[in-house]
FITORDREN-628117 format. One line per 8 residues: for each residue x, y, z of N, C-alpha, C. Coordinates in steps of 0.02 Angstrom, whole numbers, padded with zeros to 5 digits, m for minus. Example, Ala and Ser with C-alpha at 12.3 -4.5 7.8 and 13.67 -1.06 7.14 Angstrom:
<vomars>
00660:m00284:00390:00615:m00225:00390:00660:m00165:00390 | 00642:m00112:00354:00684:m00053:00357:00645:00002:00394
</vomars>
This chain:
<vomars>
02964:m01070:02276:02923:m01123:02250:02966:m01183:02234 | 02938:m01242:02243:02976:m01303:02234:02986:m01322:02161 | 02938:m01309:02118:02945:m01324:02046:02983:m01267:02013 | 03040:m01283:01984:03082:m01230:01956:03096:m01238:01882 | 03087:m01298:01855:03101:m01308:01784:03042:m01280:01744 | 03055:m01251:01686:03001:m01222:01646:02942:m01268:01632 | 02952:m01334:01618:02893:m01375:01603:02854:m01398:01665 | 02882:m01391:01725:02848:m01412:01786:02786:m01370:01798
02734:m01401:01824:02671:m01365:01834:02636:m01389:01897 | 02610:m01342:01936:02571:m01358:01996:02501:m01328:01987 | 02450:m01367:02005:02381:m01342:02000:02340:m01370:02058 | 02293:m01330:02082:02246:m01354:02133:02201:m01406:02102 | 02190:m01460:02138:02147:m01515:02115:02100:m01531:02172 | 02040:m01508:02168:01994:m01517:02224:02006:m01464:02277 | 01975:m01472:02334:01978:m01422:02386:02046:m01411:02418 | 02080:m01465:02436:02143:m01458:02471:02198:m01502:02441
02189:m01522:02379:02239:m01563:02346:02269:m01525:02288 | 02331:m01543:02272:02367:m01513:02216:02396:m01567:02172 | 02399:m01553:02109:02434:m01597:02061:02500:m01563:02044 | 02551:m01602:02038:02616:m01577:02014:02635:m01620:01954 | 02643:m01587:01898:02662:m01621:01836:02737:m01607:01826 | 02777:m01659:01827:02850:m01652:01822:02874:m01693:01762 | 02870:m01665:01701:02890:m01703:01642:02963:m01725:01645 | 02976:m01782:01615:03044:m01808:01610:03077:m01817:01678
03037:m01840:01726:03063:m01854:01793:03058:m01929:01806 | 03112:m01959:01828:03112:m02031:01841:03073:m02046:01905 | 03059:m02110:01916:03025:m02130:01977:03065:m02109:02038 | 03129:m02124:02037:03172:m02104:02093:03177:m02029:02100 | 03179:m01994:02044:03181:m01921:02045:03117:m01892:02075 | 03060:m01922:02060:02997:m01899:02089:02997:m01909:02165 | 03023:m01966:02187:03026:m01979:02259:03074:m01931:02294 | 03131:m01918:02263:03179:m01870:02291:03148:m01801:02294
03112:m01781:02242:03077:m01717:02241:03027:m01714:02298 | 02989:m01768:02308:02939:m01770:02361:02971:m01760:02430 | 03027:m01793:02441:03063:m01784:02505:03085:m01712:02514 | 03111:m01681:02462:03133:m01611:02466:03073:m01566:02479 | 03017:m01580:02448:02956:m01540:02459:02933:m01546:02531 | 02935:m01607:02559:02917:m01616:02629:02962:m01575:02674 | 03027:m01577:02663:03074:m01539:02704:03061:m01465:02699 | 03048:m01440:02639:03034:m01369:02629:02970:m01349:02666
02918:m01389:02660:02855:m01373:02693:02861:m01377:02769 | 02898:m01427:02793:02908:m01433:02865:02944:m01372:02894 | 02991:m01344:02855:03027:m01285:02878:02983:m01223:02876 | 02940:m01218:02825:02903:m01156:02815:02834:m01154:02846 | 02805:m01212:02859:02738:m01212:02889:02743:m01201:02964 | 02694:m01167:02990:02692:m01155:03062:02672:m01217:03100 | 02675:m01211:03165:02656:m01266:03209:02582:m01281:03202 | 02564:m01342:03217:02495:m01366:03214:02478:m01399:03281
02475:m01359:03335:02471:m01386:03403:02408:m01426:03418 | 02353:m01415:03383:02291:m01451:03398:02285:m01518:03362 | 02334:m01535:03322:02331:m01598:03284:02347:m01658:03327 | 02311:m01712:03316:02326:m01775:03349:02377:m01816:03310 | 02394:m01793:03249:02438:m01830:03205:02510:m01806:03210 | 02520:m01740:03208:02587:m01713:03203:02589:m01642:03230 | 02647:m01619:03252:02653:m01550:03274:02657:m01501:03215 | 02662:m01527:03155:02661:m01488:03094:02604:m01512:03050
02584:m01470:03002:02532:m01491:02955:02562:m01549:02913 | 02529:m01608:02914:02558:m01664:02875:02551:m01652:02800 | 02597:m01679:02763:02598:m01672:02690:02601:m01742:02659 | 02543:m01775:02650:02544:m01839:02615:02538:m01828:02540 | 02562:m01877:02502:02557:m01871:02429:02560:m01937:02395 | 02530:m01941:02337:02533:m02000:02295:02572:m01985:02233 | 02618:m02029:02216:02660:m02020:02157:02643:m02073:02105 | 02636:m02052:02044:02630:m02099:01989:02674:m02075:01932
02707:m02121:01900:02750:m02105:01843:02729:m02147:01784 | 02741:m02121:01724:02721:m02157:01664:02762:m02132:01605 | 02776:m02177:01560:02800:m02158:01494:02737:m02160:01451 | 02711:m02102:01432:02646:m02100:01398:02646:m02134:01330 | 02589:m02164:01315:02578:m02192:01249:02507:m02175:01228 | 02482:m02205:01175:02416:m02188:01150:02360:m02205:01199 | 02372:m02250:01246:02321:m02270:01295:02324:m02229:01360 | 02372:m02186:01368:02379:m02147:01429:02325:m02093:01432
02290:m02091:01489:02239:m02039:01497:02252:m02001:01562 | 02232:m01939:01564:02239:m01898:01624:02198:m01929:01680 | 02138:m01952:01665:02096:m01980:01719:02127:m02042:01749 | 02159:m02084:01710:02192:m02144:01736:02251:m02124:01781 | 02290:m02075:01759:02346:m02052:01800:02321:m02022:01866 | 02269:m01982:01863:02241:m01953:01923:02215:m02007:01971 | 02184:m02058:01945:02159:m02113:01986:02217:m02149:02021 | 02270:m02163:01982:02328:m02197:02012:02361:m02154:02065
02368:m02090:02053:02398:m02045:02103:02354:m02041:02165 | 02288:m02040:02155:02242:m02037:02212:02247:m02101:02254 | 02252:m02158:02222:02261:m02221:02259:02325:m02220:02299 | 02378:m02193:02269:02442:m02189:02305:02437:m02140:02363 | 02399:m02085:02354:02388:m02038:02409:02355:m02072:02468 | 02302:m02112:02455:02269:m02146:02510:02314:m02198:02543 | 02358:m02229:02505:02407:m02275:02534:02455:m02237:02579 | 02477:m02178:02558:02521:m02136:02600:02487:m02117:02665
02425:m02097:02661:02387:m02078:02721:02380:m02137:02768 | 02368:m02197:02741:02360:m02257:02782:02425:m02276:02817 | 02482:m02256:02789:02547:m02275:02817:02576:m02222:02863 | 02540:m02169:02876:02565:m02121:02924:02556:m02048:02905 | 02523:m02036:02850:02504:m01969:02829:02561:m01925:02805 | 02612:m01911:02843:02663:m01863:02823:02716:m01897:02779 | 02693:m01924:02723:02737:m01959:02677:02706:m01962:02609 | 02747:m01977:02560:02724:m01988:02491:02731:m02062:02478
02689:m02088:02433:02692:m02159:02416:02688:m02167:02341 | 02726:m02215:02314:02725:m02231:02243:02715:m02306:02235 | 02661:m02326:02201:02651:m02397:02186:02704:m02423:02138 | 02727:m02380:02093:02777:m02400:02044:02842:m02422:02079 | 02858:m02387:02133:02919:m02404:02170:02905:m02450:02228 | 02841:m02459:02247:02822:m02496:02306:02861:m02470:02366 | 02863:m02404:02373:02904:m02373:02423:02874:m02306:02442 | 02887:m02285:02503:02866:m02218:02523:02927:m02176:02539
02917:m02113:02555:02974:m02068:02564:03017:m02088:02623 | 02987:m02116:02676:03027:m02138:02733:03073:m02195:02713 | 03047:m02244:02675:03089:m02299:02651:03141:m02275:02602 | 03123:m02228:02559:03169:m02201:02510:03228:m02167:02544 | 03215:m02132:02598:03268:m02099:02635:03318:m02151:02661 | 03293:m02207:02688:03336:m02259:02715:03377:m02293:02660 | 03347:m02298:02600:03380:m02333:02544:03429:m02289:02506 | 03425:m02223:02515:03467:m02177:02478:03538:m02178:02505
03587:m02172:02461:03657:m02168:02484:03669:m02103:02522 | 03717:m02106:02567:03736:m02045:02604:03761:m01993:02555 | 03755:m01928:02571:03775:m01875:02524:03846:m01880:02499 | 03892:m01909:02537:03962:m01913:02517:03979:m01979:02483 | 03929:m02023:02472:03943:m02087:02440:03950:m02079:02365
</vomars>
């Protein structure tokens, strides 16, 4: 499983969507986690030969981050994550998108330093 820290939580949200709650995770950390999750799923999911989109089951996702305060609501966070999910799907489906970073996982990969930097 991808979530390994004790406070991390995954739950089904709707028919084919999942929420991942990752407390104390930075925006960049959430994007890095999303890239790692994509790689894990791409390795473990079987081929999807009938798809017009990809030879693998695509994994789009919306990321939202917040430092909670008295005005923070679960419904507002879910709405923001859902909007980011639709932005990810519009940009190619097999990616995650974050409005807070104005970046998706493909752009994040290009902007990340090489492992030995």
